[in-house]
C-alpha positions as CSV (number, residue, x, y, z in Angstrom):
1,M,-0.1,-4.1,-19.7
2,V,1.1,-3.7,-16.1
3,A,-0.8,-1.4,-13.7
4,P,1.3,1.4,-12.4
5,L,2.4,1.1,-8.8
6,L,1.2,3.5,-6.1
7,N,3.5,5.5,-3.7
8,V,2.7,5.7,-0.1
9,R,1.0,9.1,-0.3
10,E,-1.5,7.8,-3.1
11,A,-1.9,4.4,-1.1
12,A,-3.0,6.6,2.1
13,R,-5.2,8.8,0.0
14,L,-6.8,5.8,-1.5
15,L,-7.4,4.1,2.0
16,N,-8.2,7.4,3.6
17,V,-5.7,7.0,6.3
18,S,-2.5,8.8,7.2
19,R,1.0,8.0,5.4
20,A,2.2,6.8,8.9
21,T,-0.6,4.5,9.1
22,V,0.2,2.9,5.6
23,Y,3.9,2.6,6.9
24,R,2.7,0.7,9.9
25,L,0.6,-1.6,7.9
26,M,3.6,-2.5,5.6
27,A,5.8,-3.0,8.6
28,S,3.3,-5.5,10.2
29,D,2.9,-7.2,6.8
30,A,-0.8,-6.5,6.8
31,L,-0.2,-4.6,3.5
32,A,2.2,-5.9,0.7
33,S,4.9,-3.4,-0.6
34,Y,7.8,-3.4,-2.8
35,K,11.1,-1.5,-2.2
36,I,12.3,0.0,-5.3
37,G,15.5,1.9,-4.5
38,A,14.8,3.9,-1.5
39,Q,11.1,4.1,-2.0
40,R,8.2,1.9,-1.3
41,R,5.5,1.1,-3.9
42,L,2.4,-0.7,-3.6
43,R,0.0,-2.5,-6.1
44,H,-3.7,-1.6,-6.4
45,A,-4.4,-5.4,-6.2
46,D,-2.7,-5.6,-2.9
47,I,-4.6,-2.8,-1.4
48,E,-7.9,-4.4,-2.6
49,I,-6.8,-7.6,-0.9
50,Y,-6.1,-5.7,2.4
51,L,-9.4,-4.2,2.3
52,D,-11.1,-7.6,1.6
53,N,-9.2,-9.1,4.5
54,C,-10.5,-6.3,6.8
55,R,-14.2,-7.3,6.3
């Protein structure tokens, strides 16, 4: 089963940052995201990868 994708607000809550910070991370390619229609979605696994790279 495929894990559900997170929206920007959910990702921001998970990372304890603002939505603007999540958008900046996506724009700088530090955090992978997927555009579905007009929305950006993030995989939980990509957030974990980002956190591992921050160590």
